[in-house]
N, CA, C and O atoms as CSV, one atom per row, in Angstrom:
chain,resi,resn,atom,element,x,y,z
A,1,THR,N,N,-11.776,-20.573,6.678
A,1,THR,CA,C,-11.336,-21.476,7.744
A,1,THR,C,C,-10.921,-22.810,7.139
A,1,THR,O,O,-11.333,-23.179,6.039
A,2,VAL,N,N,-10.106,-23.508,7.885
A,2,VAL,CA,C,-9.677,-24.853,7.522
A,2,VAL,C,C,-10.084,-25.789,8.647
A,2,VAL,O,O,-9.905,-25.466,9.821
A,3,THR,N,N,-10.622,-26.927,8.302
A,3,THR,CA,C,-10.970,-27.934,9.303
A,3,THR,C,C,-9.988,-29.084,9.191
A,3,THR,O,O,-9.802,-29.658,8.118
A,4,CYS,N,N,-9.359,-29.415,10.317
A,4,CYS,CA,C,-8.374,-30.497,10.373
A,4,CYS,C,C,-8.882,-31.576,11.312
A,4,CYS,O,O,-9.464,-31.287,12.357
A,5,THR,N,N,-8.655,-32.812,10.929
A,5,THR,CA,C,-8.997,-33.937,11.790
A,5,THR,C,C,-7.725,-34.711,12.076
A,5,THR,O,O,-6.976,-35.050,11.159
A,6,LEU,N,N,-7.483,-34.988,13.340
A,6,LEU,CA,C,-6.298,-35.763,13.704
A,6,LEU,C,C,-6.631,-36.692,14.853
A,6,LEU,O,O,-7.609,-36.494,15.574
A,7,THR,N,N,-5.802,-37.705,15.010
A,7,THR,CA,C,-6.005,-38.687,16.065
A,7,THR,C,C,-4.803,-38.712,16.986
A,7,THR,O,O,-3.658,-38.788,16.541
A,8,HIS,N,N,-5.079,-38.647,18.266
A,8,HIS,CA,C,-4.051,-38.818,19.290
A,8,HIS,C,C,-4.343,-40.156,19.945
A,8,HIS,O,O,-5.432,-40.360,20.481
A,9,LEU,N,N,-3.379,-41.071,19.907
A,9,LEU,CA,C,-3.560,-42.403,20.476
A,9,LEU,C,C,-2.842,-42.493,21.804
A,9,LEU,O,O,-1.629,-42.301,21.883
A,10,LEU,N,N,-3.602,-42.786,22.850
A,10,LEU,CA,C,-3.063,-42.990,24.186
A,10,LEU,C,C,-3.063,-44.488,24.439
A,10,LEU,O,O,-4.122,-45.115,24.425
A,11,VAL,N,N,-1.895,-45.069,24.670
A,11,VAL,CA,C,-1.818,-46.500,24.946
A,11,VAL,C,C,-1.432,-46.721,26.401
A,11,VAL,O,O,-0.623,-45.985,26.965
A,12,VAL,N,N,-2.036,-47.764,27.005
A,12,VAL,CA,C,-1.805,-48.073,28.415
A,12,VAL,C,C,-0.898,-49.282,28.564
A,12,VAL,O,O,0.078,-49.244,29.313
A,13,ALA,N,N,-1.218,-50.354,27.851
A,13,ALA,CA,C,-0.456,-51.597,27.972
A,13,ALA,C,C,-0.795,-52.501,26.788
A,13,ALA,O,O,-1.845,-52.338,26.167
A,14,PRO,N,N,0.085,-53.451,26.472
A,14,PRO,CA,C,-0.275,-54.429,25.442
A,14,PRO,C,C,-1.548,-55.173,25.839
A,14,PRO,O,O,-1.740,-55.518,27.005
A,15,ALA,N,N,-2.412,-55.414,24.856
A,15,ALA,CA,C,-3.675,-56.099,25.135
A,15,ALA,C,C,-3.449,-57.500,25.670
A,15,ALA,O,O,-4.318,-58.051,26.346
A,16,SER,N,N,-2.300,-58.081,25.380
A,16,SER,CA,C,-2.002,-59.430,25.856
A,16,SER,C,C,-1.650,-59.465,27.344
A,16,SER,O,O,-1.616,-60.537,27.948
A,17,ALA,N,N,-1.387,-58.297,27.937
A,17,ALA,CA,C,-1.044,-58.227,29.357
A,17,ALA,C,C,-2.328,-58.239,30.183
A,17,ALA,O,O,-3.257,-57.485,29.892
A,18,GLY,N,N,-2.388,-59.067,31.186
A,18,GLY,CA,C,-3.572,-59.128,32.035
A,18,GLY,C,C,-4.741,-59.730,31.292
A,18,GLY,O,O,-4.572,-60.666,30.510
A,19,ARG,N,N,-5.932,-59.198,31.533
A,19,ARG,CA,C,-7.156,-59.689,30.890
A,19,ARG,C,C,-7.651,-58.699,29.845
A,19,ARG,O,O,-8.857,-58.497,29.704
A,20,GLY,N,N,-6.735,-58.084,29.117
A,20,GLY,CA,C,-7.114,-57.149,28.063
A,20,GLY,C,C,-7.681,-55.866,28.631
A,20,GLY,O,O,-7.194,-55.350,29.637
A,21,LEU,N,N,-8.710,-55.357,27.985
A,21,LEU,CA,C,-9.303,-54.080,28.359
A,21,LEU,C,C,-9.802,-54.087,29.803
A,21,LEU,O,O,-9.617,-53.112,30.531
A,22,ARG,N,N,-10.424,-55.170,30.210
A,22,ARG,CA,C,-11.030,-55.233,31.545
A,22,ARG,C,C,-10.017,-54.972,32.657
A,22,ARG,O,O,-10.320,-54.232,33.593
A,23,SER,N,N,-8.840,-55.550,32.580
A,23,SER,CA,C,-7.875,-55.388,33.669
A,23,SER,C,C,-7.233,-54.003,33.689
A,23,SER,O,O,-6.689,-53.592,34.714
A,24,HIS,N,N,-7.289,-53.283,32.576
A,24,HIS,CA,C,-6.659,-51.962,32.505
A,24,HIS,C,C,-7.675,-50.817,32.510
A,24,HIS,O,O,-7.294,-49.648,32.434
A,25,LEU,N,N,-8.950,-51.147,32.596
A,25,LEU,CA,C,-9.988,-50.131,32.511
A,25,LEU,C,C,-9.891,-49.038,33.578
A,25,LEU,O,O,-10.039,-47.866,33.233
A,26,PRO,N,N,-9.650,-49.356,34.856
A,26,PRO,CA,C,-9.545,-48.268,35.843
A,26,PRO,C,C,-8.429,-47.267,35.512
A,26,PRO,O,O,-8.616,-46.057,35.646
A,27,THR,N,N,-7.292,-47.771,35.088
A,27,THR,CA,C,-6.183,-46.881,34.708
A,27,THR,C,C,-6.562,-46.058,33.491
A,27,THR,O,O,-6.296,-44.857,33.442
A,28,LEU,N,N,-7.180,-46.697,32.514
A,28,LEU,CA,C,-7.566,-45.996,31.289
A,28,LEU,C,C,-8.562,-44.881,31.585
A,28,LEU,O,O,-8.435,-43.783,31.043
A,29,VAL,N,N,-9.544,-45.142,32.431
A,29,VAL,CA,C,-10.527,-44.118,32.796
A,29,VAL,C,C,-9.840,-42.937,33.473
A,29,VAL,O,O,-10.155,-41.786,33.170
A,30,ASP,N,N,-8.909,-43.206,34.382
A,30,ASP,CA,C,-8.172,-42.123,35.045
A,30,ASP,C,C,-7.371,-41.297,34.047
A,30,ASP,O,O,-7.316,-40.073,34.161
A,31,LEU,N,N,-6.750,-41.955,33.067
A,31,LEU,CA,C,-5.949,-41.242,32.069
A,31,LEU,C,C,-6.821,-40.409,31.132
A,31,LEU,O,O,-6.434,-39.307,30.740
A,32,ILE,N,N,-7.990,-40.927,30.773
A,32,ILE,CA,C,-8.916,-40.158,29.937
A,32,ILE,C,C,-9.378,-38.913,30.688
A,32,ILE,O,O,-9.449,-37.825,30.116
A,33,ASP,N,N,-9.689,-39.078,31.966
A,33,ASP,CA,C,-10.098,-37.938,32.789
A,33,ASP,C,C,-8.984,-36.900,32.876
A,33,ASP,O,O,-9.244,-35.702,32.756
A,34,ALA,N,N,-7.754,-37.345,33.083
A,34,ALA,CA,C,-6.613,-36.420,33.157
A,34,ALA,C,C,-6.385,-35.719,31.816
A,34,ALA,O,O,-6.046,-34.536,31.784
A,35,TYR,N,N,-6.568,-36.436,30.725
A,35,TYR,CA,C,-6.409,-35.870,29.392
A,35,TYR,C,C,-7.344,-34.673,29.204
A,35,TYR,O,O,-6.927,-33.605,28.755
A,36,PHE,N,N,-8.613,-34.875,29.556
A,36,PHE,CA,C,-9.580,-33.785,29.385
A,36,PHE,C,C,-9.372,-32.678,30.400
A,36,PHE,O,O,-9.705,-31.524,30.130
A,37,GLY,N,N,-8.828,-33.007,31.563
A,37,GLY,CA,C,-8.503,-31.976,32.538
A,37,GLY,C,C,-7.395,-31.061,32.053
A,37,GLY,O,O,-7.345,-29.890,32.429
A,38,ALA,N,N,-6.507,-31.587,31.219
A,38,ALA,CA,C,-5.373,-30.807,30.721
A,38,ALA,C,C,-5.638,-30.171,29.350
A,38,ALA,O,O,-4.877,-29.310,28.910
A,39,LEU,N,N,-6.702,-30.587,28.681
A,39,LEU,CA,C,-6.968,-30.129,27.317
A,39,LEU,C,C,-7.422,-28.673,27.293
A,39,LEU,O,O,-8.383,-28.301,27.966
A,40,ASP,N,N,-6.732,-27.870,26.526
A,40,ASP,CA,C,-7.146,-26.487,26.253
A,40,ASP,C,C,-7.917,-26.543,24.937
A,40,ASP,O,O,-7.310,-26.664,23.872
A,41,VAL,N,N,-9.240,-26.458,24.996
A,41,VAL,CA,C,-10.079,-26.718,23.822
A,41,VAL,C,C,-9.933,-25.707,22.693
A,41,VAL,O,O,-10.430,-25.942,21.591
A,42,THR,N,N,-9.261,-24.587,22.946
A,42,THR,CA,C,-9.016,-23.633,21.855
A,42,THR,C,C,-7.531,-23.535,21.509
A,42,THR,O,O,-7.136,-22.707,20.689
A,43,LEU,N,N,-6.713,-24.376,22.131
A,43,LEU,CA,C,-5.260,-24.365,21.919
A,43,LEU,C,C,-4.701,-22.958,22.114
A,43,LEU,O,O,-3.945,-22.449,21.286
A,44,GLY,N,N,-5.088,-22.351,23.217
A,44,GLY,CA,C,-4.591,-21.011,23.527
A,44,GLY,C,C,-5.137,-19.927,22.616
A,44,GLY,O,O,-4.495,-18.897,22.414
A,45,GLY,N,N,-6.315,-20.158,22.070
A,45,GLY,CA,C,-6.934,-19.168,21.189
A,45,GLY,C,C,-6.625,-19.362,19.717
A,45,GLY,O,O,-7.091,-18.579,18.890
A,46,VAL,N,N,-5.860,-20.371,19.369
A,46,VAL,CA,C,-5.500,-20.631,17.971
A,46,VAL,C,C,-6.703,-21.131,17.171
A,46,VAL,O,O,-6.856,-20.792,15.998
A,47,LEU,N,N,-7.553,-21.936,17.805
A,47,LEU,CA,C,-8.703,-22.488,17.090
A,47,LEU,C,C,-9.830,-21.479,17.012
A,47,LEU,O,O,-10.061,-20.705,17.942
A,48,ASP,N,N,-10.530,-21.500,15.884
A,48,ASP,CA,C,-11.650,-20.593,15.662
A,48,ASP,C,C,-12.877,-21.016,16.463
A,48,ASP,O,O,-13.729,-20.188,16.785
A,49,ALA,N,N,-12.963,-22.297,16.782
A,49,ALA,CA,C,-14.052,-22.859,17.584
A,49,ALA,C,C,-13.436,-23.899,18.506
A,49,ALA,O,O,-12.383,-24.454,18.192
A,50,PRO,N,N,-14.073,-24.172,19.636
A,50,PRO,CA,C,-13.526,-25.206,20.524
A,50,PRO,C,C,-13.363,-26.542,19.794
A,50,PRO,O,O,-14.181,-26.907,18.949
A,51,ALA,N,N,-12.312,-27.247,20.130
A,51,ALA,CA,C,-12.053,-28.556,19.529
A,51,ALA,C,C,-13.203,-29.505,19.829
A,51,ALA,O,O,-13.750,-29.508,20.932
A,52,GLN,N,N,-13.557,-30.297,18.850
A,52,GLN,CA,C,-14.501,-31.394,19.064
A,52,GLN,C,C,-13.651,-32.645,19.191
A,52,GLN,O,O,-12.782,-32.892,18.354
A,53,VAL,N,N,-13.892,-33.437,20.230
A,53,VAL,CA,C,-13.073,-34.629,20.473
A,53,VAL,C,C,-13.981,-35.824,20.683
A,53,VAL,O,O,-14.818,-35.833,21.585
A,54,ARG,N,N,-13.808,-36.836,19.841
A,54,ARG,CA,C,-14.523,-38.100,19.990
A,54,ARG,C,C,-13.601,-39.056,20.726
A,54,ARG,O,O,-12.422,-39.159,20.387
A,55,VAL,N,N,-14.116,-39.755,21.726
A,55,VAL,CA,C,-13.330,-40.646,22.582
A,55,VAL,C,C,-13.650,-42.090,22.205
A,55,VAL,O,O,-14.812,-42.496,22.203
A,56,GLU,N,N,-12.597,-42.870,21.882
A,56,GLU,CA,C,-12.790,-44.258,21.470
A,56,GLU,C,C,-11.891,-45.185,22.280
A,56,GLU,O,O,-10.825,-45.576,21.805
A,57,PRO,N,N,-12.308,-45.549,23.511
A,57,PRO,CA,C,-11.519,-46.498,24.289
A,57,PRO,C,C,-11.650,-47.902,23.696
A,57,PRO,O,O,-12.669,-48.240,23.093
A,58,GLY,N,N,-10.614,-48.704,23.874
A,58,GLY,CA,C,-10.678,-50.076,23.373
A,58,GLY,C,C,-9.298,-50.627,23.090
A,58,GLY,O,O,-8.307,-50.191,23.677
A,59,ILE,N,N,-9.243,-51.595,22.181
A,59,ILE,CA,C,-7.995,-52.217,21.743
A,59,ILE,C,C,-7.601,-51.556,20.419
A,59,ILE,O,O,-8.371,-51.556,19.459
A,60,HIS,N,N,-6.385,-50.992,20.386
A,60,HIS,CA,C,-5.924,-50.260,19.208
A,60,HIS,C,C,-4.580,-50.819,18.736
A,60,HIS,O,O,-3.653,-50.967,19.532
A,61,PRO,N,N,-4.477,-51.129,17.438
A,61,PRO,CA,C,-3.191,-51.593,16.916
A,61,PRO,C,C,-2.217,-50.431,16.760
A,61,PRO,O,O,-2.589,-49.340,16.328
A,62,TYR,N,N,-0.986,-50.687,17.115
A,62,TYR,CA,C,0.093,-49.719,16.884
A,62,TYR,C,C,1.327,-50.542,16.549
A,62,TYR,O,O,1.810,-51.322,17.370
A,63,GLY,N,N,1.825,-50.361,15.350
A,63,GLY,CA,C,2.923,-51.207,14.890
A,63,GLY,C,C,2.416,-52.637,14.769
A,63,GLY,O,O,1.384,-52.881,14.145
A,64,GLU,N,N,3.116,-53.556,15.345
A,64,GLU,CA,C,2.766,-54.974,15.280
A,64,GLU,C,C,2.016,-55.451,16.517
A,64,GLU,O,O,1.769,-56.648,16.658
A,65,VAL,N,N,1.644,-54.531,17.424
A,65,VAL,CA,C,1.071,-54.910,18.713
A,65,VAL,C,C,-0.299,-54.270,18.891
A,65,VAL,O,O,-0.518,-53.133,18.473
A,66,ASN,N,N,-1.216,-55.000,19.513
A,66,ASN,CA,C,-2.506,-54.445,19.914
A,66,ASN,C,C,-2.389,-53.939,21.344
A,66,ASN,O,O,-1.898,-54.647,22.223
A,67,TYR,N,N,-2.839,-52.718,21.571
A,67,TYR,CA,C,-2.735,-52.096,22.888
A,67,TYR,C,C,-4.109,-51.748,23.440
A,67,TYR,O,O,-5.031,-51.427,22.691
A,68,VAL,N,N,-4.229,-51.817,24.757
A,68,VAL,CA,C,-5.370,-51.227,25.448
A,68,VAL,C,C,-5.104,-49.732,25.471
A,68,VAL,O,O,-4.015,-49.300,25.849
A,69,GLY,N,N,-6.071,-48.954,25.077
A,69,GLY,CA,C,-5.853,-47.518,25.061
A,69,GLY,C,C,-7.085,-46.767,24.635
A,69,GLY,O,O,-8.207,-47.262,24.740
A,70,CYS,N,N,-6.861,-45.569,24.154
A,70,CYS,CA,C,-7.955,-44.704,23.743
A,70,CYS,C,C,-7.494,-43.851,22.562
A,70,CYS,O,O,-6.417,-43.255,22.587
A,71,ALA,N,N,-8.327,-43.807,21.539
A,71,ALA,CA,C,-8.083,-42.895,20.428
A,71,ALA,C,C,-8.926,-41.642,20.664
A,71,ALA,O,O,-10.139,-41.727,20.855
A,72,PHE,N,N,-8.281,-40.499,20.649
A,72,PHE,CA,C,-8.960,-39.216,20.752
A,72,PHE,C,C,-8.983,-38.631,19.345
A,72,PHE,O,O,-7.940,-38.235,18.825
A,73,ARG,N,N,-10.153,-38.572,18.726
A,73,ARG,CA,C,-10.301,-38.057,17.363
A,73,ARG,C,C,-10.683,-36.576,17.443
A,73,ARG,O,O,-11.826,-36.234,17.749
A,74,HIS,N,N,-9.717,-35.714,17.165
A,74,HIS,CA,C,-9.906,-34.261,17.255
A,74,HIS,C,C,-10.354,-33.693,15.914
A,74,HIS,O,O,-9.886,-34.119,14.858
A,75,THR,N,N,-11.258,-32.733,15.969
A,75,THR,CA,C,-11.614,-31.924,14.797
A,75,THR,C,C,-11.382,-30.473,15.193
A,75,THR,O,O,-11.985,-29.962,16.137
A,76,TRP,N,N,-10.503,-29.830,14.458
A,76,TRP,CA,C,-10.122,-28.447,14.733
A,76,TRP,C,C,-10.536,-27.558,13.579
A,76,TRP,O,O,-10.434,-27.954,12.418
A,77,THR,N,N,-11.005,-26.355,13.890
A,77,THR,CA,C,-11.302,-25.341,12.886
A,77,THR,C,C,-10.367,-24.155,13.130
A,77,THR,O,O,-10.337,-23.568,14.212
A,78,ILE,N,N,-9.612,-23.828,12.094
A,78,ILE,CA,C,-8.597,-22.763,12.196
A,78,ILE,C,C,-8.883,-21.717,11.122
A,78,ILE,O,O,-9.102,-22.049,9.957
A,79,ARG,N,N,-8.879,-20.476,11.524
A,79,ARG,CA,C,-9.066,-19.381,10.558
A,79,ARG,C,C,-7.723,-19.091,9.888
A,79,ARG,O,O,-6.711,-18.896,10.561
A,80,VAL,N,N,-7.730,-19.067,8.557
A,80,VAL,CA,C,-6.491,-18.776,7.810
A,80,VAL,C,C,-6.618,-17.473,7.054
A,80,VAL,O,O,-5.681,-17.062,6.370
């Protein structure tokens, strides 16, 4: 098997908009919930074990801008 770790970054808005994380938190929570509602933890049977996903909401840099968002840190195990 091979274990892969990858990050999917979900951004909501620039951190400078509004009051940072606090003003965007309700939207971010809804998006995190929708993300997990749509997640197929075995990627249609491709993964040898269900994906492990660590959720890291907060302020995340992307390019030259800090964004309110969430990093989803996936660990996948694939049989080769």
